[in-house]
N, C-alpha and C positions, 0 to 999 in steps of 0.2 A: 629378316625383312619380309613383309607380306606383299605378295603379288597375286594377280588374277590370271588364270590360264584358261584358254579356250581353243577349240579346233574348228574354225569356220568351214574348212574344206572337208572335214569328216566329223560332223557333230556327234555321231554315235560313239566315237572313240573316247570322248571325254565330255562331261558336263562342266560348264564353266564353274570354276571353283577357286578358292583361295589356296595359296601354297606359300612355303617359306623357302628362301634362298639359303643354300648351304655354302656354296663356293661361287665366286665370280671371277672371270678373266676377261681379257679384251674382247674375245669373240665367243665365249662360252659361259655356261653356268650349270650348276647342279642344284635342283630344287627338290623339295620333299612335300609330302601331304597330298599326293596326286593319285587318283584312281584312274589309270589310263589303260584303255583297251585297244590301243593302236599298235603300230610297229615302228621300229627305227626307220628313218627316212621320211616320216610324216611331218607336216608343218603345223606348228601351234603358234598362238599369239599370246605374248606375255604383256600384261598391263600393270602399271603402277600409277595411280592418279590419272592424269590425262596423257601420260606417255605410254606408247605401246611399240613393240617390235616383233617381227616374225622370226621364228627359230625352227631349225630342223631337229627332230628328235634323234640324238646320236645313240642312245641306249635306253632301255627300260629296265628298272629294277625288278628282279624276278620275285613273284609272290612266295611268301613263306621264308624269305631270306631277310637279312638285316637291311637290304637295299629295297625292300618292298615299299612301294609308294614314292620312289625317287625316279627322276628323269635327268638324263644328261642332255644338254641343249647346245646346238651350234648355231650362231647367228648367221642369217642369210641376207641381212641388210644392216646398215650402220646402226649401232646402239648408242644413243646419246641421252644421258640423263635418266635412263630407266632404273638403274640400280641405286641411284642416290649417292654414288661415290664417283670419284674421278679416277679414270684408268688411262693407262698409256695407249696410244694408237695400236690396233691389233697388228701382230706380226704374222707368224705362221701357225698360230695356235687355234684350236677349234673347241669341240665339246670337252667338258671336264669329266674325267673318268670317275667311277664310284668311290675311289679312295682319295679323291682330290687331285688326281693327275690331270694336267691340261694336255690333251692329246693333239698331235700334229694333224693339220687339216687332211693331208693325204691319208693318214691312218683312219681318220673318221670316215672319209669317203669310202675307203676300202672296206671297213667294218660294216658300214651302212649297206653297201652293195651286197656284201656277203650275207648279212642278216635278211635282206630283202629277197635274195635269190637262192639261198641254200637253207635247207631244214636243219643243217648241222653247223650253223655259223658259230665261229669262236666267240666266247663271252668277252665282254669288254676288259675284264681283269687280265685276260691272257695277253693283251696288247699294251699293258702298262709300261711306262718308261721310267725306270728308277731315277734318271736324271732330273725328272720334273716333280718328284715327290717332295712334300714338305713334312717335317717331323716336329712335334712339340718339343721345345727345348727352352729351358729357363736360363737366363743370364743377364748381365748388365751391359748396356750399350751406351757409348758416347759417340756422337756424330756431329759433323759440321760440314758446311759447304766447302767444296774443294777450291778454296780461294784464300788469298792472303788476308790475315787478320779476321777471319770468320769466327763467329762465336760458337762455342761448343755447347751442345745440348745433351741431356741425358734421357734414356728411355729403358724399357724392359724388353728383352728378347722373348717373343712368343713362339715362333717356329723358324726352322732353318732347313735349307736344302742345298744341293750342290750348285744351284743357280743363284741363290740369294737368301734373304732372311726378312721376317716381318718384325718390325720394331713398334712396340706400343708406346705412343707418345702423343702429347697434345700439340706438339710443334709439327707443322706441315710445310713441305717444300714443294715447289712446282714439279709437275711431271717431267722426267728426264733431267732433273737437276743432278749434277755430279757431286757426290758426297765422299767424305773420308769417314770410315766407320771403324770404331774400336770395339771389339767384342771381348767380354770376360765371361767365360763359361767354365765354372769351377777353377781348375788350375790353368786352363787354356786361355791365353791372351793373344788376340790377333788384331792387326790393323790392315784393313783392305779398302779399296776404292769401289764405289757402287753408284748406281743410278736409280732414282726414284721411279717406280713403275706404276704404283697404285697408292692413292691417298684416300683414306676413309676415316670415319670418326675415331676409331680405336688406334689408328696409327698409319704406318707406311710399309709397303712391300718394296724392298730395294734389291736389285740384282747386281752381282759383281761385274765390274767393268775391267778391272786390272787385277789379276790374281796370280801373283808369283808362284812358282812351282812348289815352294815349301808350304805356303799358306793353303794352296789348293790341296796338297796332300793331307794337311791337318784337317781341313773341312771335310774332305772325302772320308777320312778315317772316323771323324765324329758322326757323319751321316750313316756310315755303315754300322756303327754301334747303336745308333738310335733306331735303325731299321730292324734290328734283331728282335 
């Protein structure tokens, strides 16, 4: 998705330019295609069409690395309609880390403070939380609303983590809709309950709501294998 990024409070740090979104969460985003000369903690404005919102820079991709030209952003005001997708109301999540991690707000604030006040601030990858990572995973998915006589729909698994999974489907359900999800990943078959957290053109991100110990252990083992 193309967006326009500018820095009204520090014009020298960035020339208004187009960028692409890589990851989006309730209160954060990761964008690419940016030549940014500012620092974590700066404020930038992201625009799409006639919608705009202000963000705090959570981290800046280092030149010469695979993250060169990327920014992690943390919303500092309500984000409505900017990304062109429907997201669940923000909880305690902030800027998205370089590898797709959605970092807790407290951690973002701590990292931003350290980056602003210390010449040897830790890199963002040092504060990653494995529990928030998503990993590419292919499989078949059947899902239905958690209600009697609900119709079953089919989709494809795109990625999965210990918190939930992304299902590619044309069928969309309201945010926070409670679902019953059946996953078939190779020989692994699971049935779990989840809640819709993000709905976008390609599908839905759903997070587990009731995960019995056995199923949790199976998902954790799967994620550990995918993380290697």
